[in-house]
C-alpha angles and dihedrals in degrees: 000000000000110000131189124206114202109200115190099194136170093263107022145015103228129187112196115190118200138174105230145163133168114284096023134085116259111256114214113235105168142359126204115184134177125183107227103154095209091173089064095046095069115117127220092283093051094254128133104244126231093263091051092050092049090048091050092051091050093049092048090051090051091050091050090052090050090050091051091048090054094050098250113177098193134018122207105202123191141158131211138198102325093058094031093058099037111116090225096044094131092053092047092050091048092051092049090049093048096046101038107018089237118135104205114210109217110217121211117232091252091051089053090052093047095048091047089050090052091054092049092047092052091048095052100030132214094300090070089076120198112012131201108197125196124189124179113197132173094270107020149019116233123202125184135170135189149104099237131059090269111060120235090224131017128175139171123210127192091245104115117150095237095046093049094046092052094045103037113019110052096152128085102237091020122242113260090232090056090049092052091048091050091047090054092047094049094049094046091053094048094043090061090064102040093086091055089062103034092069089068092062132240117325121239091222134017112208132186130198134183137073092275094060092042091054093046091049090050090053089052091054106273120149120278119258088246089069090071144254097283099060109106112243125192140181121209119206092226091057092047092050089053092052099047097075090045092053090046091060096049133088119233089256091054092049090051088062092059119103113274095005116123121214091238094055099037095090094058099038094097093055089048090050091052090052093047092047092047093049094048092047098046094044091046094241117160097174135013136187123232115228120206092211121075142144099331092052089047090056090050093048092050090051091051090049089054090050089057093046097049101031111028099040096061091050091051091050089054088055097239140083119251120249119244089253091054091048091052094049093048093048091049090049093052100039130101100229125202115267 
C-alpha cells in the first residue's frame, strides 16, 4: 500500500510518501516539506500564537492535498516536541482536527527515541550488535541504546538545535560569551544521562540520524545526498571539533554557503554542532555513522508491524493464506484514510 507519514516537527512539517508492505523495506515515492519553525513561534507563555496555528493548519491542508495527489491510501500523522511542549497544545490539536480532519498523535520524547532506534536497527540489522543512537531535532536530542529492536534505555533532552538557537544565541554571528554559556549548558544536560547508559557497556556501533548530523558529516567530507542512501557516511569527532570554532565565527548567511548546508538550517547549525560535539565527547565517541532512516521510517515500520500482528496472524491461525480481496478489505478497515 502507499502510506504517508505526516511529521509536524519543530522545524518543518514533512510529508513522506512511501510504497510499503509487511516484510519489505519502505520505498520512498514522494516528499513534501514546508519550513514552519514552530519551535520559534512560541510566545512568552510558551503558547503557539494565532498566526502560528493558522500557518500550521494551512501547511497540514497542503500536505493532505499532496498526499491525495500521490494516491496515498493512509496517512500517519504525528507531532513532536514543539507541539508537545506548547502550553496550548490541546487547543492547537483541536483546531487542527476541526479544520483539517487530522488527528495528530503527539509522541513523547521517549517514543521518538524508541521509534528512531527501531528504524536504525532495521537499517543496520542484527549483526550490528549493540547500538547507541543519537538524534538532534529542532526541539530535542534523543539518545537510545540496545541490541534488540526495543532499546534498553531511551531518553529525550531539551537540546534541539532550533530551541537552543532561539534561547541562547540571539546574535548573528553569536557573541562568544553566549556560545560558551550554551556549551556549558549542553554538556551539563548530557552529562546527567551518561551514567544511565554507561552501565550497559560500550556499544558496537554509534549511529546518528537527523538533518543536523547529515549536514555536519557533509562539512567533514561525507558524500553528498545525491550519491544515494547506501553510501556510508561518517562523522569523526576530530573533524567536528575543528569545524565548531569556524561555525562560531560565521553569520547564518555565510554558513548557508557551505557545502550541504541549507539556508533554512544555517542559523541553527552552530547550536546543533555544539550538541553533537558534546554528546560525542561525553559518550567517548571518536567516530559515528550517519543513518538515512530516522523517526518517520520508524513510524512506518511500526505500522507495518501492526499490520502483520492484526492481519496476518489470524489468517495463519486459520491455516490458510488470505486472498488479495480479503487483504484489501482488511487493510481498508484498519487504515486511517485521508479526510
